C-alpha positions as CSV (number, residue, x, y, z in Angstrom):
1,X,0.0,0.0,0.0
2,X,2.9,2.4,0.7
3,X,1.4,4.0,3.8
4,X,3.4,4.3,7.0
5,X,0.2,4.1,9.2
6,X,-2.0,1.6,7.4
7,X,-4.7,1.7,10.1
8,X,-5.1,5.4,9.8
9,X,-5.0,5.2,6.0
10,X,-7.9,2.7,5.9
11,X,-9.9,4.8,8.3
12,X,-9.4,7.9,6.1
13,X,-10.3,6.0,3.0
14,X,-13.4,4.6,4.6
15,X,-14.5,8.0,5.9
16,X,-14.1,9.6,2.5
17,X,-16.1,6.9,0.7
18,X,-18.4,5.6,3.5
19,X,-21.4,6.0,1.2
20,X,-20.0,3.5,-1.2
21,X,-19.9,0.7,1.4
22,X,-22.9,-1.5,2.1
23,X,-23.7,-2.9,5.6
24,X,-22.4,-6.3,4.3
25,X,-19.0,-4.8,3.4
26,X,-18.0,-3.4,6.8
27,X,-18.9,-3.5,10.5
28,X,-17.7,-2.2,13.8
29,X,-16.9,-4.8,16.4
30,X,-15.6,-4.6,19.9
31,X,-12.3,-6.4,20.6
32,X,-10.5,-7.0,23.9
33,X,-6.9,-5.6,23.6
34,X,-4.0,-5.0,25.9
35,X,-5.3,-1.5,26.2
36,X,-8.9,-2.6,27.0
37,X,-11.9,-2.9,24.8
38,X,-11.7,-1.1,21.5
39,X,-14.0,-0.7,18.5
40,X,-12.4,-2.0,15.3
41,X,-13.8,-1.7,11.8
42,X,-13.7,-5.0,9.8
43,X,-14.2,-5.4,6.1
44,X,-15.6,-8.3,4.1
45,X,-13.5,-9.5,1.1
46,X,-15.6,-7.2,-1.2
47,X,-15.1,-4.3,1.3
48,X,-11.3,-4.9,1.3
49,X,-11.3,-4.8,-2.5
50,X,-13.2,-1.5,-2.5
51,X,-10.7,0.0,0.0
52,X,-7.8,-1.2,-2.1
53,X,-9.3,0.4,-5.2
54,X,-9.6,3.7,-3.5
55,X,-5.9,3.8,-2.5
């Protein structure tokens, strides 16, 4: 991808193009991490492809 902070890059791409994603392409889930529970956005295979096309 060429981005130094891939998580931030994906978040930015999603925010810019959120209207292009359907509910089946992405979702927010809550994960337990070392820093506590955090919301994480996940993408379906089709959603990942759409993100990649936007990069």
